[in-house]
C-alpha positions, 0 to 999 in steps of 0.5 A: 941304245944308251938313251933307252938306257938312260931312261930306263934307268931314270924311271927306275930311280923315279919309281924308286922315289915313288915307292919310298915317298909313299911308304914314308907317308904311310909309315908317317900315318901309322906312326902318327896314329899309333903313337899320337892320335888321340885314341885308346883301346883301354875303354869300358862301358859304364852305368850308375848302380844304384844299391837297393837298401830298406828303410826297415828290417823284416822277413820278406813276404813277397817279391815281385821281380826276377833277376835280370829283370827290366824295372821301371821307376816306382815299380814294386820290387819286394815286401816286408812283413807289414803286420809288425808295422801295422801293430806299431801304427794300432799302438801309436794311434792308441797312445795318441787317442789316450793323450788327446783325452788326457788334454780334453780332460786338463782344458776342462778342468783349467775352463772349470777355474777360470769360471770360477774366478776368485773361488780359485787360487791363482796356483791352482789356475796356473797349474791348470794351465800347465797341464792344458800346455804339458798335454797338447805337446804330449798329442803333438808327440804322439802324433809325430809317433803315429806319422813315423809308424804310417811311414815305416809301413809304408816303407815295407814295400821297397820300390825301384828308384830308377828306370833299369835293370836288376842284378843277378841276384834278387832276394827271395820269400822268407830271407830276413833283411836289416835296415841300411843293408843292400839287398839288391842293386839296379842299374840305371837305364839312362845312365850308360856312357863309356869311360876312355883311358887315355895316355897323358900324351895323347890328351892335347888332342882331346876336348869337350863336346868333340865327336867320338867313335866307339868300338864295343869288343865283339860289335861290328857297328860302333857308337857315336858319342862326344866327350862330356868330361875329363877327369880333374884328379888322378892318384899319385902313387908315388906319394904317400901320407906320412905320420908328421904329415910331410910329403912322403915321395918315392924315388924313381929307379926306372929308366922308362916312365910310363904315361898316365892313364887319364879318364875321359867321359863320353855321352853316348849320342848314337846307338843302334837299337838292337845294340847289346849295352852291358856295363863292363864291355870293352871298347875301342875309343877314337876321338875324331876330328870336327871337320872329318866328322861333319864331312862323314855325316854329309857323306852319310857315313852314320847309318844307325839310329839316334837311341840313348833311352830306347836300348835294350840292355842286358846288364851283367852281374856286378856291373859298376861304375 
């Protein structure tokens, strides 16, 4: 009887030790993952946004796109009233023809003076040669004005600079646009990426080229990518510029210092064909170990198709880099 009790007590102790060891291992894994592993919930999908501004001003006479429309590079977006710039081109061409006629007259006079030889004073020949040189310079200047007018006429047709998607505010016919002022923006289709803001205490496990797993909020399937770059500097909010150029550092009174957030750029490698890529979406970014990533690939863990430029994003309003 005592032997059975002894074995029972020993079994309870052993079971308790096993449970304690397993709990300790699980607790360590949880603490290590949440406190030290290189991952963050503070990630966002980003893309380059190109502001399209006309090089000339005028009334918009036609608009060939609508809000949030996909566009190709070189596709016509809208056209500015070409009548005024057509007249400017005609005026420059007329002025050029007049200058060419003046130059031709100067050349004939110069040739006639040369042919008369000693019958014409040297001062007169010199003046006629000067008029020819001035006429040639005037014609060159007129040609530049014609080329400028023709360029301005060409710039009245505004085209998309990249493949991408318009913002949610396309221009309207009849609006007046000014030169150099942005009218609409285009989200570059080939520039989608993910920026993860990691705590500085977790940077030791992040290296260029490391595989990354991205979970976008609201999506069940992960995206695959790799670490493209780590920012070289962030703003120091405790130091300000002073009028006398001396360091002006604010004293820190808090006992707890929060870790700074360091932006890490992630290039996308694998994106499902039907994934809705929207700049500004929130994502969880986890940097994976190279060995674990290779093991998952051997086991067929990655079941998404590679598609970087073939995705069909729906661009959010006001999305920016």
